[in-house]
Each structure stands twice: as C-alpha cells, then as structure tokens.
DRENTORRO-270799 format. One record per residue (C-alpha): residue number from 1; chain; x, y, z; residue in one letter. Coordinates in steps of 0.2 Angstrom, whole numbers, plus 5000, padded with zeros to 4 digits. Layout:
DRENTORRO-270799
  pos  unit  east  north    up  code
  NUM     A     X      Y     Z     a
...
***
This chain:
DRENTORRO-270799
  pos  unit  east  north    up  code
    1     A  5059   4967  5383     m
    2     A  5078   4966  5383     r
    3     A  5078   4947  5385     a
    4     A  5065   4946  5371     a
    5     A  5076   4957  5360     f
    6     A  5091   4945  5363     e
    7     A  5082   4929  5360     r
    8     A  5067   4932  5349     a
    9     A  5068   4948  5339     n
   10     A  5062   4940  5323     y
   11     A  5046   4939  5313     n
   12     A  5034   4927  5322     p
   13     A  5027   4921  5306     s
   14     A  5043   4914  5299     s
   15     A  5045   4895  5299     l
   16     A  5064   4895  5304     h
   17     A  5070   4892  5321     a
   18     A  5072   4910  5326     e
   19     A  5054   4914  5320     g
   20     A  5048   4899  5330     r
   21     A  5056   4907  5345     r
   22     A  5047   4923  5342     a
   23     A  5031   4914  5339     r
   24     A  5033   4905  5356     a
   25     A  5036   4921  5365     l
   26     A  5021   4929  5357     l
   27     A  5010   4914  5361     d
   28     A  5016   4915  5379     s
   29     A  5012   4933  5381     a
   30     A  4995   4931  5373     r
   31     A  4991   4917  5386     e
   32     A  4998   4928  5400     s
   33     A  4987   4943  5395     i
   34     A  4971   4932  5392     a
   35     A  4974   4925  5409     s
   36     A  4976   4942  5417     s
   37     A  4959   4948  5409     l
   38     A  4949   4932  5412     g
   39     A  4949   4929  5393     a
   40     A  4953   4915  5381     k
   41     A  4969   4917  5371     r
   42     A  4960   4918  5354     n
   43     A  4950   4933  5361     e
   44     A  4965   4944  5362     i
   45     A  4970   4954  5347     t
   46     A  4986   4964  5348     f
   47     A  4986   4982  5341     t
   48     A  4997   4998  5340     g
   49     A  4988   5008  5353     s
   50     A  4972   5011  5363     g
   51     A  4966   5023  5349     s
   52     A  4968   5009  5336     e
   53     A  4959   4997  5348     s
   54     A  4944   5009  5350     d
   55     A  4943   5011  5331     n
   56     A  4945   4993  5328     q
   57     A  4930   4989  5340     a
   58     A  4918   5001  5332     l
   59     A  4922   5002  5314     l
   60     A  4926   4983  5314     g
   61     A  4909   4977  5320     v
   62     A  4899   4990  5311     l
   63     A  4908   4985  5294     k
   64     A  4897   4970  5296     l
   65     A  4881   4979  5302     a
   66     A  4866   4984  5291     p
   67     A  4867   5002  5285     r
   68     A  4858   5014  5296     g
   69     A  4862   5004  5312     a
   70     A  4862   5013  5328     h
   71     A  4876   5016  5340     v
   72     A  4875   5023  5358     v
   73     A  4890   5031  5367     t
   74     A  4893   5045  5379     t
   75     A  4898   5063  5379     a
   76     A  4914   5060  5388     i
   77     A  4922   5047  5378     e
   78     A  4940   5048  5372     h
   79     A  4942   5056  5355     h
   80     A  4946   5039  5347     a
   81     A  4928   5034  5350     v
   82     A  4920   5050  5346     l
   83     A  4930   5053  5330     a
   84     A  4926   5035  5324     a
   85     A  4907   5039  5327     l
   86     A  4909   5055  5316     d
   87     A  4916   5044  5303     r
   88     A  4902   5032  5304     l
   89     A  4889   5045  5304     k
   90     A  4896   5051  5287     n
   91     A  4894   5033  5281     e
   92     A  4875   5032  5285     g
   93     A  4875   5025  5303     f
   94     A  4865   5034  5317     d
   95     A  4872   5038  5334     a
   96     A  4866   5044  5351     t
   97     A  4878   5053  5362     v
   98     A  4872   5052  5380     l
   99     A  4875   5066  5393     p
  100     A  4882   5064  5410     v
  101     A  4876   5071  5426     g
  102     A  4886   5084  5436     d
  103     A  4896   5070  5444     d
  104     A  4902   5063  5427     g
  105     A  4891   5047  5428     i
  106     A  4879   5041  5415     v
  107     A  4862   5036  5423     e
  108     A  4857   5018  5420     e
  109     A  4839   5023  5415     a
  110     A  4845   5035  5402     r
  111     A  4857   5022  5395     f
  112     A  4843   5009  5394     a
  113     A  4831   5022  5387     g
  114     A  4843   5026  5373     a
  115     A  4844   5008  5366     l
  116     A  4833   5005  5351     r
  117     A  4828   4990  5340     p
  118     A  4841   4996  5328     s
  119     A  4855   4998  5340     t
  120     A  4870   4987  5335     y
  121     A  4883   4992  5348     v
  122     A  4885   5003  5363     a
  123     A  4902   5010  5369     s
  124     A  4905   5017  5386     v
  125     A  4922   5020  5393     m
  126     A  4925   5011  5410     l
  127     A  4935   5026  5418     a
  128     A  4937   5043  5411     n
  129     A  4955   5050  5406     n
  130     A  4951   5068  5412     e
  131     A  4940   5067  5427     i
  132     A  4943   5049  5432     g
  133     A  4925   5045  5434     t
  134     A  4921   5026  5434     v
  135     A  4905   5020  5425     q
  136     A  4894   5006  5430     p
  137     A  4899   4995  5416     i
  138     A  4893   4978  5422     p
  139     A  4875   4985  5423     q
  140     A  4876   4993  5406     f
  141     A  4883   4978  5398     a
  142     A  4870   4967  5405     a
  143     A  4856   4979  5399     i
  144     A  4864   4978  5381     a
  145     A  4866   4959  5382     r
  146     A  4848   4956  5386     d
  147     A  4843   4966  5370     r
  148     A  4856   4957  5359     g
  149     A  4867   4972  5357     i
  150     A  4886   4972  5357     l
  151     A  4894   4981  5371     f
  152     A  4912   4989  5370     h
  153     A  4921   4998  5384     t
  154     A  4937   5009  5383     d
  155     A  4946   5002  5398     a
  156     A  4963   5011  5394     v
  157     A  4964   5020  5411     q
  158     A  4959   5006  5422     a
  159     A  4971   4992  5424     p
  160     A  4983   4999  5437     s
  161     A  4968   5004  5448     w
  162     A  4952   4994  5445     l
  163     A  4949   4975  5443     p
  164     A  4947   4970  5425     i
  165     A  4939   4954  5421     d
  166     A  4930   4953  5405     v
  167     A  4918   4940  5411     r
  168     A  4913   4949  5426     e
  169     A  4912   4965  5416     l
  170     A  4901   4956  5404     g
  171     A  4908   4965  5389     v
  172     A  4910   4960  5371     d
  173     A  4924   4971  5367     l
  174     A  4937   4979  5377     l
  175     A  4952   4991  5373     s
  176     A  4968   4993  5382     l
  177     A  4985   5002  5380     s
  178     A  5001   4996  5387     a
  179     A  5008   5013  5392     h
  180     A  4994   5016  5404     k
  181     A  5000   5002  5416     f
  182     A  5018   5003  5415     g
  183     A  5021   4995  5398     g
  184     A  5029   5002  5382     p
  185     A  5021   5015  5371     k
  186     A  5015   5010  5354     g
  187     A  5006   4993  5358     v
  188     A  4989   4990  5364     g
  189     A  4976   4976  5363     l
  190     A  4958   4973  5359     l
  191     A  4948   4959  5368     y
  192     A  4935   4952  5356     v
  193     A  4923   4939  5364     r
  194     A  4922   4923  5355     a
  195     A  4908   4923  5343     g
  196     A  4908   4941  5339     v
  197     A  4911   4945  5321     k
  198     A  4923   4959  5317     i
  199     A  4931   4965  5301     a
  200     A  4949   4970  5300     p
  201     A  4954   4988  5297     l
  202     A  4971   4983  5291     v
  203     A  4972   4970  5277     s
  204     A  4987   4960  5272     g
  205     A  4995   4944  5279     g
  206     A  4980   4939  5290     g
  207     A  4989   4940  5307     q
  208     A  4980   4941  5323     e
  209     A  4967   4928  5318     f
  210     A  4963   4938  5303     g
  211     A  4958   4953  5313     r
  212     A  4973   4964  5311     r
  213     A  4987   4961  5298     s
  214     A  5005   4966  5300     g
  215     A  5020   4959  5309     t
  216     A  5017   4959  5327     e
  217     A  5027   4970  5339     n
  218     A  5034   4955  5349     v
  219     A  5045   4965  5360     l
  220     A  5032   4978  5365     g
  221     A  5019   4964  5367     i
  222     A  5031   4955  5379     a
  223     A  5033   4971  5389     g
  224     A  5014   4973  5389     m
  225     A  5011   4956  5396     a
  226     A  5024   4958  5410     r
  227     A  5018   4975  5414     a
  228     A  5000   4969  5415     l
  229     A  5005   4955  5427     e
  230     A  5014   4967  5438     l
  231     A  5000   4980  5438     a
  232     A  4987   4967  5443     i
  233     A  4999   4960  5457     s
  234     A  5002   4977  5464     e
  235     A  4985   4985  5462     r
  236     A  4977   4981  5479     p
  237     A  4992   4990  5489     a
  238     A  4995   5003  5476     q
  239     A  4977   5008  5473     s
  240     A  4974   5010  5491     k
  241     A  4990   5020  5494     r
  242     A  4988   5032  5479     v
  243     A  4970   5035  5483     a
  244     A  4975   5040  5501     a
  245     A  4988   5053  5493     l
  246     A  4974   5059  5481     r
  247     A  4963   5062  5495     d
  248     A  4976   5071  5505     r
  249     A  4980   5082  5490     l
  250     A  4961   5086  5487     s
  251     A  4958   5090  5505     a
  252     A  4974   5101  5506     g
  253     A  4969   5111  5491     i
  254     A  4952   5114  5497     r
  255     A  4958   5119  5514     a
  256     A  4971   5131  5507     s
  257     A  4964   5138  5492     v
  258     A  4947   5147  5491     p
  259     A  4935   5146  5477     a
  260     A  4939   5128  5470     v
  261     A  4929   5113  5465     r
  262     A  4933   5095  5462     v
  263     A  4926   5090  5444     n
  264     A  4918   5073  5444     g
  265     A  4912   5061  5457     s
  266     A  4924   5057  5472     m
  267     A  4916   5041  5475     d
  268     A  4916   5033  5458     a
  269     A  4934   5038  5453     r
  270     A  4951   5032  5449     l
  271     A  4963   5031  5463     a
  272     A  4976   5042  5454     n
  273     A  4965   5056  5447     n
  274     A  4961   5073  5454     l
  275     A  4953   5086  5442     n
  276     A  4951   5103  5451     v
  277     A  4945   5120  5444     s
  278     A  4951   5136  5452     f
  279     A  4940   5151  5450     e
  280     A  4947   5166  5441     g
  281     A  4963   5156  5435     v
  282     A  4968   5152  5418     d
  283     A  4973   5133  5418     s
  284     A  4987   5136  5405     e
  285     A  4995   5150  5416     a
  286     A  4994   5139  5431     l
  287     A  5001   5124  5421     l
  288     A  5016   5134  5416     i
  289     A  5018   5141  5434     a
  290     A  5018   5123  5441     l
  291     A  5030   5117  5428     d
  292     A  5042   5130  5432     l
  293     A  5041   5125  5450     a
  294     A  5045   5107  5445     g
  295     A  5027   5100  5445     v
  296     A  5020   5092  5429     a
  297     A  5001   5093  5428     v
  298     A  4988   5094  5413     s
  299     A  4975   5105  5408     a
  300     A  4966   5091  5399     g
  301     A  4969   5075  5390     s
  302     A  4987   5073  5385     a
  303     A  4981   5066  5368     c
  304     A  4974   5084  5363     t
  305     A  4987   5095  5372     s
  306     A  4990   5110  5362     g
  307     A  4972   5111  5356     s
  308     A  4964   5128  5358     p
  309     A  4947   5119  5360     e
  310     A  4940   5118  5378     p
  311     A  4939   5100  5385     s
  312     A  4923   5091  5379     h
  313     A  4923   5081  5395     v
  314     A  4922   5097  5406     l
  315     A  4909   5105  5394     a
  316     A  4898   5089  5397     a
  317     A  4898   5092  5415     l
  318     A  4888   5108  5412     a
  319     A  4901   5119  5420     m
  320     A  4902   5137  5416     n
  321     A  4916   5144  5406     g
  322     A  4926   5151  5420     q
  323     A  4926   5134  5429     w
  324     A  4931   5126  5413     r
  325     A  4945   5138  5410     r
  326     A  4952   5135  5427     g
  327     A  4953   5116  5427     a
  328     A  4969   5106  5430     v
  329     A  4971   5088  5431     r
  330     A  4983   5080  5444     f
  331     A  4988   5062  5439     s
  332     A  4997   5053  5453     l
  333     A  5006   5037  5450     g
  334     A  5015   5022  5459     i
  335     A  5030   5033  5460     s
  336     A  5021   5047  5469     t
  337     A  5027   5050  5487     t
  338     A  5019   5060  5501     g
  339     A  5034   5072  5501     e
  340     A  5028   5077  5483     e
  341     A  5011   5080  5488     i
  342     A  5017   5091  5502     d
  343     A  5028   5101  5490     r
  344     A  5012   5104  5479     v
  345     A  5002   5109  5494     l
  346     A  5016   5121  5498     e
  347     A  5018   5130  5482     i
  348     A  5001   5129  5474     l
  349     A  4992   5142  5485     p
  350     A  5003   5156  5482     p
  351     A  5004   5152  5463     l
  352     A  4985   5153  5463     v
  353     A  4984   5169  5473     a
  354     A  4997   5177  5461     g
  355     A  4987   5172  5446     l
  356     A  4972   5179  5454     r
  357     A  4980   5196  5456     t
  358     A  4977   5208  5442     p
  359     A  4991   5207  5430     g
  360     A  4999   5193  5441     g
  361     A  5009   5180  5433     r
  362     A  5011   5168  5448     g
  363     A  5026   5159  5441     r
  364     A  5036   5158  5457     g
  365     A  5055   5163  5456     d
  366     A  5069   5156  5446     g
  367     A  5075   5145  5460     q
  368     A  5060   5134  5457     n
  369     A  5066   5129  5440     e
  370     A  5080   5119  5449     k
  371     A  5070   5108  5460     t
  372     A  5067   5090  5457     n
  373     A  5051   5087  5447     r
  374     A  5036   5079  5456     a
  375     A  5030   5065  5444     p
  376     A  5012   5069  5446     l
  377     A  5008   5068  5428     e
  378     A  5006   5051  5421     a
  379     A  5002   5055  5403     e
  380     A  5019   5058  5396     k
***
C-alpha cells in the first residue's frame, strides 16, 4: 500500500500518465484476486466492505426480479443480510429464514424443502462470525443451481482458514472483506458470476463494470490483493497450527471450569473460533474481567457490540437464556501463541469462580492491567 501510494495514488479513470499507472495497478490487483478465487477478472467488483457486498448481492439481483419473488436464508446470517431482507420484505418480496440445529448447521433437506418455484435467490453464509460453524455450501449451491435459483454466500470469515474457489463452491455471488484476512479496513469485494444480472446500488460514473460507481480505493485494493495472496499461501500451515491452539484452549477450559458448553459444532468449524458459554456468569462482566487481565474477547459480533439485544445467532441455537447470557467468543489469529493460550487458561478459572460468587466481581487485581495483551480477538 505504501508503494502504491508513492507510485499510483491517482484516479484510475483519468487518462493522463498518472491515472494510467493507477489503472494498471487496479487491473493487476483485480487479476490477482480473481486468480486467488478461481474467478475471471470481470467477475470481481470492488466495494467498501463485506456489508456493502452482502447488500449489493441481494438488493442488486432482486432489483431485477419480479415483485413477490422469494428469498431463502438462515437465522444465523450476518445483520448485513438479515437487514437487507427486512428491507426487501417491506418492498413486497417474500423470505424464508431457516433454523439451524443445535450444532449451528442447516440441514440439507430443510434447505431443499424451503425452495419454491418463486425462489429467486438463496443466501447462506459459508462460516459464521460468532460461533464459527461452516455450512455445506457446495451442496446447497448445487441444489439451487439445479432449480435455476441464484446462490449467494457471505464468505467474509473464511479466507484465512478455508479454501475458497468460486467454481468448486458453485456459487453465483460471494462476499469478502479485506480486513478479515489481514488487509485494510474499508475495502471489500463481490464476486458476480459471468452472466448473472445485477443492478447497481450506487449510480454515477459507471465504474466496476457498471455495478458500483465511485472512484476505486486503489491503495486499499492493492493491499487486499496482497493480503489475499498471503492468506492463501499461509493457510495450510496456519489453519492447522491455530486449530491446535483452539482445541488446546477448549480442552483446558472444559477441564478447569465446571458448567461450560461449547456453542456450535466442533467438527465443522473455523480453526480460529471458540464460542463458550459459562453457566451462571454474565458475559459482559467476564469480558471486562478478562480485559483488565490483558485478554481481548467478545460477547458477540463486533459489528453489534454495544447493543443490548441478545445475540440472534445464539438464540437460533435454542439455548436457554442463562447459557446465552454467559457466552464469550475467543477469536485466535495468526499471531496467537501457545504462551497466550496458557495465560488465558491460568487466569480464566479464578475469574469465572469469582463471578459465580454472590456479589463477586471477578476482575482480578490491578497488576493485571499492566500485563501484555493477548491478541485473541480478531475483530477490532
């Protein structure tokens, strides 16, 4: 990104030499990203975020659909998908929101049974941002394709941990956000399979093949392309290493803390995600206690942190209120070390025990505020 700033920090739509340099860099980044995803260069549309990509996918294709068209999605989608569907329902479209099992997975037969002759598009996320569960997207996409239905997947959480080839997945539309795989914030992309018609949400100069107007963020896109290359090259080794640390953390928590449960399947799960509920503990209080001890965790999606509403993802798992109130998500990353896992396992049991004591605060002592922070929370 620094090199791009020095060489090509110009408008790529300009015809002067500096603009042509920016265009060349933009084209090179598009080619790199397309190659990384198994796509064609004209199938990649650059956006400002994963949320925009989700909205562009659903609102864009349904702008061209007959009124009353049907959409299928799941109860654990990101708010960017669910809020877009609420908007569509207000505009006369119909939607089916599928439940998930206790493991956080949608049954294939339930997905197939929800499709109708009027179904225009289905949207199922590849991997969940709160509980990390991975859906069988190739099977769902094949079912939709056989019935002539468009299929979109929110794959924002996946690039650092799962293979993403749009042809192997069989999807028509796929959303990504750069900061989830080590790129800069404020830039994302939408894969649109060749032949799929989609209306722009932003009108103007007709950039991005007419799908998304506005001067492209050349520096951010250059950073996203390089980050995706690195994520893919490092994924085999890093996903194995981080999954081992996650399993060590999970086993250590269950061995040292009574009355806990892991939320979501441990088999079909992202390597870096561990969502655990502690019975009789308020997650916000535990989050504060861990924060004072130098460990950053989350009580839900970082996109809705500060919201008083309970997690819709945990609610979809049919958990009782006590388990939902005590849920904490540990997000590991490529910088996470075994020493940091050991530190968490050292400080967590007494903190939980303290919070379970009547009137207990479980915040540790002031000395903990001076410790080095363990970067277990990826959603900054």
